[in-house]
N, C-alpha and C positions, 0 to 999 in steps of 0.2 A: 671549400670546406671550412676554412677560417676566414672570416671577413670582418674587418674593422672599418667603420665608416664615420668620418669626422669625429674621431675619438678625442676627448679631452679628459685628462686625469691629473690630479695633484693631491698631495697630502694636506695642503692648506692653500688658501688664495695666494700666498707668497711663494709657494713651492709647487709650481705646475710642471709636471714631468713631460706631458704630451699635450699638444693643442692641435685640433683638427687633423688627427692622424688617420690615414686610410691605408689599408693593407689587404691583399687577397692572396691566400695560399691554397694550392690545389693538392688533392691526394696523389699518391703514387710517387712522392718525393720526400727526400730528407733535406731539411733546411737547417742552415747554421745561422744563429743569431749572434752578432758580434757588436761590441760597443765598449767604451771605456768604463772603468769602475764608476758607479754612480750615474750611469747613463739611463738607468731605468729598465734594464733588460728583465730582471726578476719581476718587477712590477707589471711589465707587459705580459709576461707569462701567467702571472696570477690573475690578471684581468681575463685572459682567455680561459682560465680554469674556473672562473667564478669566485675566486677568493678575494678579489677586490672589485670595486664597482666604479664604472666610469662616471665622471662628473657630467659629461654630455656626450652625445653620439651613441653609436650602437656597436655591440660585439655579438657576432653570430658564429657559432662553432657547431659544425655537423647539423645545422638546421635548428639549433637550440640557442636560447639566450642564457649564457653561463651563470649569470647572477641569480637565476631562479633555482639552480642546483636541483633540477628535476632528476628523479631516479633514472629515467631513460637516458638522460645526458651523462650522468655519472657512470653508467655502464659502458659508455662509448669513449671515455677519456681517462687516461692514466697520467698523473702528474708526479714526477720525481723532483722534489725540492732539493736545494743545495744542502740543507741540513736535514739529515735523515734520522728516523727513530725506528727501532725494532724492539718488540716486546721480549721479555725473558721467557721464551717458549722454544720448543723444538721446531725444526723445519716442517715436520709432518703436521704439527698443530697449526703452524702458520698457514699451510696450504688449506687445511680444513676450515680455518677461520676466515681467511681472506678470499680464497678462490671462488666461493659461491656468489660474491658480489659482482663477478664478471662472467656473463653467460658463455663467452667464447674462450674462457681460460682453459689452457691445456697443461695438465700436470706433467705429461711426458715432455712437452716442449720446455717447461720450466727446468726440469731435471737435466735435460740435454744441455741447456745453456749453463747451468751450474757446473756440469762436468767440463764444459769447454773453458770455463773460468777457473777450474781446479778448486772449487769450493767444497769442503768436506760436508757430506750430507747428514752426518750423525752428531753434529755439534749444536749446542744451544746458540741462538742468534746473538745474545748479548755476550757470549764468550768469544765471538769472532772479532778479528781486527776490523778497523774502520774500512779498510780496502775490501775485505770480504763482505762486510755488510752492504757496501755499495754494489758489489757484484750480485748479491741476493736481490736487492731492490731493482736493479737493471734487468736481471733475468726474469723476475716476476712481472715487471712492466711489459716486457716483450711478450711474455706468455699469456698476458690478458687478451691479446689480439684486439684491443680496442682500436677504433678507427682513428683516434688521435692519441699520440704519445708525445708528451712534453717532458723534456729533461733539462734541468737547470744545473750546470756545472757537474755533469755526471762523472767526469774523469778525475775529479779531485779525490785524492787518496789512492789512486791506482798507480802501480809502478809501470815502467816502460813496456814490459812484455804484456801486461794486462791491458794497457791502452791499445796496443796493436790488436789484441784479441777482441776488445770492445768494438773496434771498427768492423771486424769480420762478423761478429755476432749480430750487431745492429743491422748491417747491410743485408744479412741473410733473412732478417725478419720483416723486411719491407714487402708490402703487397700493393697491388694497383689501387685498392680502395683505402689505403692507410696513409696517414700523414705523420711524419715525425719532425719535431722541432727541437733543436739542441742549442742551448745557450752556453757559451763558454768564453773565458778570456784566454784560454790556452789554445791559440789558433791552430797550432800544428796537430792537435788531436782530431781535427776535422778533415785532415788530408785524406784523399781517396775514399771519402765517406759521403759527403754531402752532394746534392744536385744543384741546390740554389743557396744564395747567401743574402742575408738581410743585415745591413749595417745601420745602427742608430747612433746619433750623436746630437747633442744640444736640442733635444725635444723633437727631432725629425728623423725620418728615414732617408738616409743619404743614398742607399742602394738597395734594390730588391730585384735580382735577376738570377737566371740560371748561370752556372759556370760556363756552359757552352756558349751562351750569348756574350758573357764577359770576355771570353777568349777571342771572340770575333772582333770585339771593339778595342781590346787592350792587348799589348804585346809586353811580355815579361822577358827581359833580355839583360845582357851585360855589355857596356860600352866602355871604351878606353877614356873617353871624355864626353862631357855633356854640354860644354860651353856653347858650341855652335849648332847643337842638334835641335831641330824643331820637333814638336810633338811630344817632348818628354814631360810627363806629368809629375813624376816623382823619381828621385835618385838618392841612393845611399852608397857610401864608399864600400868597396869590396876588395878582395885580394887581387882581382884582375881588372880593376878600374872602378866602375860604378854599376851596381845592380839597379835597373831602371824599370819603371812602368811608363809606357808610352802609347800613343795612338797607334792602332794596328792598321796603318794605311795600306799596306801591301798584302793584307790578309794572310800573314804568316802564322804558322802553328807554334804555340807555346803553352806550357802548363801554367795554370793560374796559381800564383804564389799568394796564399791567403794573407800572410803577414804583411807582405809588400803592398797588397791590395788595400788592406785596412789602413796602413800608414799613408798611402797615397790619398785616400779619400778624406781622412781627418786633417791632413796638412794642405790639401789642394781641393777643397770642397767645390768651389765654383768650376774649376777645370774639369773634374770628373763628372759633376752633375750636368754640365753643358754637353759633354760627350754622349751621355746616356739619355738626354732629354728627347 
């Protein structure tokens, strides 16, 4: 549903963010996009949304070329940027204005999500707090029922209870023909939500796999010492010794720790890449 082939993009000849990048994402999944600040996550999302244009290579989303911004494409994609804007109108006026752009938009679903987020329905949008505005945009994006939903740092501005509710609401809106892609630097916000993880660093994709496959290849555990232990890819001190990421040679079950996974990949690129090659 989203396919990048030999993508090259940069803001200038001296600032190339991506070179010969290829990526394939399938519907029916929620993907998390992780990377350091400045790694180009937002630029990658904007390329998929047709807001930026590749220098070379191709981008195909739901069968469309995003850069053309065709109406049929725009009806099938909803993009939530990191910085949001809402007009000074009522919620009802917003529904009447924006809803018709999306043929599968459901007002009842929108209001259901707002209620789940505890957003007051009788308040002007500009009178809301930043966190409430984020909840409105997220709720609307889910209710458009577009085949592609892209979110850039959607949990910024949400308190801890709202982040928990965010995971529940987003997961409930997934369908077999829908793809959701969430970019964030707050790794914990993706716990118990995503099916697959994409990690970008230094102009390349270091990892693009399902969590199920990652748990088959990697073991997340705690060891008293790592000095003589083979297969340890990453270790960090903990209260009980060392929290480690290691090769899962015995096919043991463990929960994927996204923060540890990210740290393992950016500090031991070759070791992790070789394991997944």
